[in-house]
C-alpha positions, 0 to 999 in steps of 0.5 A: 098093512091091510087096505080095505075098499068097497071092491078090493081087499089088499093084504101086504106084509113087510119084514126086515132081513139083514137091514133091508126091508122086504115087502110082499103082497098076497096074490092068492091064498087057499087051503093048499097054499099061498102065493106072494109077490115079493119086492126086494129093492128093485127086484119083484118076484112071485113065490108060491108056498104049499101047505104042509101035510098035517100033522107034520113032525120036524125031523130030529137034528143031527148031533 
């Protein structure tokens, strides 16, 4: 869901994880990373994710 108003842009995401709906608001975004405020049930947590250095190659899986 994207909410527009004259002064505020709010971006929200949601997904299903094992039957539970997880909701997140984007708190900050930059070329270096992303910060989400995640709501799962009664819990609200904030997580920051860093951008991978490009180019990124996944390691081979052990066989």
